[in-house]
C-alpha positions in Angstrom: 115.7 95.0 -112.6 118.9 93.0 -113.6 120.5 92.7 -110.3 119.6 90.0 -107.9 117.4 91.4 -105.2 117.1 90.3 -101.5 114.0 88.1 -100.8 111.9 90.8 -99.1 112.7 93.3 -102.0 112.0 90.8 -104.8 108.7 89.9 -103.0 107.5 93.4 -102.7 108.5 94.2 -106.2 106.8 91.1 -107.7 103.6 92.0 -105.8 103.8 95.6 -107.1 104.3 94.4 -110.6 101.9 91.6 -111.1 100.9 90.8 -114.7 97.3 91.5 -115.8 96.4 87.8 -115.4 97.6 87.9 -111.8 95.6 90.9 -111.1 92.5 89.2 -112.6 93.0 86.1 -110.5 93.5 88.0 -107.3 97.0 86.9 -106.8 99.4 87.7 -104.1 102.7 86.3 -103.5 102.9 85.3 -99.9 106.4 83.7 -99.6 109.3 83.0 -102.0 112.5 81.2 -101.5 115.7 81.5 -103.7 115.8 77.7 -104.0 112.7 77.9 -106.4 109.7 77.8 -104.2 106.9 80.1 -103.9 103.4 80.3 -102.0 100.7 82.4 -103.5 97.0 83.1 -102.7 94.3 83.7 -105.4 90.7 84.9 -105.1 88.4 82.7 -107.1 85.3 84.8 -107.7 81.9 83.3 -108.7 82.5 84.6 -112.2 85.4 81.9 -112.4 82.7 79.1 -111.8 81.0 76.9 -114.3 77.3 76.1 -114.0 78.1 73.4 -111.5 79.4 76.0 -109.2 83.1 75.0 -109.2 86.0 76.9 -110.6 86.5 76.2 -114.3 89.6 74.0 -115.0 91.2 76.6 -117.3 91.2 79.1 -114.3 92.6 76.5 -112.1 95.4 75.9 -114.6 96.2 79.7 -114.9 96.6 79.8 -111.2 98.9 77.0 -111.1 100.9 78.3 -114.1 101.4 81.6 -112.4 102.6 79.9 -109.2 105.1 77.7 -111.0 106.5 80.6 -113.1 106.9 82.8 -110.1 108.8 80.0 -108.5 111.2 80.3 -111.4 111.4 84.1 -111.0 112.1 83.5 -107.3 114.9 81.1 -108.0 116.3 83.5 -110.6 116.2 86.4 -108.2 115.7 89.0 -111.0 113.1 89.8 -113.7 112.8 87.1 -116.2 110.0 85.9 -118.5 109.0 82.3 -118.1 107.2 81.0 -121.3 105.3 77.7 -120.7 106.1 75.1 -123.3 103.7 72.5 -122.1 101.7 71.7 -119.0 99.7 68.9 -117.6 97.2 69.5 -114.8 95.5 66.7 -112.6 92.2 67.9 -111.0 91.8 66.0 -107.8 88.9 67.9 -106.2 86.7 70.6 -107.3 87.8 74.2 -106.4 85.0 76.5 -105.0 84.8 80.2 -105.1 86.9 81.9 -102.4 90.6 82.0 -101.4 92.8 79.4 -102.9 96.4 78.8 -102.2 99.2 77.7 -104.6 102.6 76.4 -104.0 105.0 76.5 -107.0 108.4 74.7 -107.3 111.4 74.6 -109.5 112.2 71.0 -110.1 115.3 71.7 -112.3 116.3 74.8 -114.2 118.9 74.6 -116.9 120.1 77.3 -119.4 117.2 76.8 -121.8 114.5 74.8 -120.1 112.9 74.6 -116.7 110.9 71.9 -115.1 108.3 73.2 -112.7 105.3 72.1 -110.7 102.7 73.6 -108.6 99.8 72.4 -106.2 96.5 74.2 -105.6 94.8 74.0 -102.1 91.6 75.3 -100.6 91.6 77.1 -97.2 91.5 73.9 -95.4 94.6 72.6 -96.9 93.0 70.0 -99.2 95.0 69.4 -102.5 92.7 70.4 -105.4 95.0 70.2 -108.5 98.6 69.5 -109.3 100.5 70.8 -112.5 103.6 69.8 -114.1 105.2 72.0 -116.7 108.1 72.5 -119.0 109.1 76.2 -119.5 111.7 78.4 -121.2 113.0 81.1 -118.9 114.4 84.1 -120.7 115.8 87.5 -119.7 113.3 90.2 -119.8 
């Protein structure tokens, strides 16, 4: 997939070819925008929860990482690999099992480095966590 695809085609292709982590997290790409924005949903199962009954922080971070990286792919409009160099997650409210939503954004993408961010929300729209990251997008 080297040519730039129209949004609907790219959305269908990305949903059909989710990475194993996306499948594990119950990911679905709901919307994408070529400016570098994506909206996704995830299904947080009880198996993702800690003894306190909330989704473990590493799982939340993985959801945010997927959303930010998919935003970078949406901006590229073609298949690329986005390797995270570093990330910071701020946990604002506990996430509970169920459907969660993420919005990923490209802040700036250069030739070698991209600056990304993502937010995670519950079904009522409450902001649960925010991530910023630096990544290295590469041709696949």
